Every structure is written in structure tokens, then in C-alpha cells.
N, C-alpha and C positions, 0 to 999 in steps of 0.2 A: 447471198451465197450461203449454202448450208454450213452450219457451225463446224462440222468436222473438217471442212476444207479451209477454213479461215486462216489457220497458221501457215499453210502452204502458199496461199495466194493473196496475201495482204500487201505486198509490195511489188514494184517493178524491179527487174534486174537491170542495174546500171553499172557502168564502169568508169573509172577515172582515166582520162586520156594521159598517156605518158608524155605527150608533147605540150599540151595547153593546160592540163590539170582540170579541165572542165568535165562534168559528168555527162556521159553519153549513154543513151538507152538504145540497145540494138533492136532490130525487128523481132517480134515475138508473136506467138500464136495464143498468148494468154489473154490479152485485152485488146479491144479495138479502140483506137485513138485514146481519148482520156477517160473512157468509160470505166467504172469501177466493178462492173460485172464481168465474169469470165466470157471470153469471146464466143465459146460454143453455146452459151446460154443466150446471147444476143442473136446468134444465127438461128439456132433451133426454135427458140420461142417465136420468132417471126416467121420462119419457114413453115411451121406446122399450125400457125394461128388460124389460117383459113380452113374451114371444115371441122374445127374442134367443137365437140359437144360442150355444153356448159360444165359438165362434170370433169371432162378432160382438161378444160381450160383452168378450172379451179385447182386440179392436181398439179398442173404445170406451174401455176403461180405459186403454189405452196412449195414445190420442189426447188425452184430457183430463187424463192423468196424475193420476188420482185412484184411491186404493185401493178395492177392492170394498166394504170396510166403510164407507167414506165415502159411496158411492152408496146403500148400504142405509140409512144414517143420513138422507140427503137424502129418500129415499122415505118414511121414517117421518115426517120433518118435514112433507112434503106432506100425508100422510094423517091425521096427528094434530094437530100444532101449527097448520099453515096452515088445515086444514079447520075447526078450532074457533076460529080467530082472529076477533076482532071485525071486522077488516077484511073478511075473506071472508064472514062472516055478513051484513054490511051490503051488500057489493057483488055477491053472487051473484044477487040479484034482478034485476040489469040484463040477465041472460041468459035470463030467462023468455020463453017457456015451456019452454026446454031444461032438462032436469034434469042437473045436474052430479053425477056419482057420486064421492063422497069416496074410495072404494076404488081408483079409477083415476086420481086426480090425479097429475100435471098433465095427462095425456093428455086426459081428459074436458073440461078447461078449454081446452086448446089447440084442440079441435074447435069451440068456441063462436065463435072468431074467423073470420068468413067472409073468405076470401082465395083467390086462385088457386093459391098454392103454400105450402109449409111455411115458407119464410123470411118471407113476409108475415104468416102466422098467428103465427109466433114473435115478430115485431116487435110485433104487436098485444097479445099476451100480456105481453111485457116492459114495454110502456107501461102496461098495466093494473096490473102489479106494482110499478111505479116508486115509489109511496109507501112500500113496504116497505124501500127502500134508504136512506132518510134516516138520517143519523147521529143517535145518541142522546146 
């Protein structure tokens, strides 16, 4: 995570329940599951990974400050864990008749959100993924 963002994104927003006094983390578009990287970095780094030149890949790695191996792990998570998750199996039907290719996730999912620009599509995808960010 770029140093300038660190103070804003170093913690999850959680609340104390007024009934049971336990901490509860609401859905968020900041992080995916327990990942410590920002959700948009996990999405975009994997979505654009195919077709990147070596130079662009190096710039992406430098910008999000994630090792190449971490991005590879994220891509595996998208194509294996996420694609087979109960959440995605249930929710992918909302995009019918569009076919979402598991092998090209998250790019194929990003294309399902109709919007004028990439940032609007990304916001739609992050809202869709928000239930994954709940604390366990």
C-alpha cells in the first residue's frame, strides 16, 4: 500500500454491538476477506495482469507495493477459491445471460457492470464483493 494511504487504510471499521457487546465488522469495499491490501488493488492487478508488458507489470507492482508472487496468489484465489465459493455460485446468476469465465476472473466479472468508465465499473464490482469483507 502506498505510504501516503497508510494512515487511512490500516484498520477495518468495526462496531460494538449494543446487545452482545461483540465487535462486528460491516461489509466494506476496502478489503476482500482478510487480505491486507486494498480491494481495488486486488481486483485491478489481477484484471489487467494478462496482456501486460514487462514494463507495465513492474510499474503496477511498484505502485501497489505488492510482490509479483502475491499478485500470482491473488489470481489463483480469483480463479480457484472465489470461482468455487458458495457466494459466487449463488450470485453469478444475477448477470445472466452473460457468461462469466472463471479463467479470466476478475476481468470477466468487471465487464458485467455496465458503466461509462472503468472507475464506475470497479465501484459496482466492489459493492458486489462487499459481503466478502465482513469480519469473521
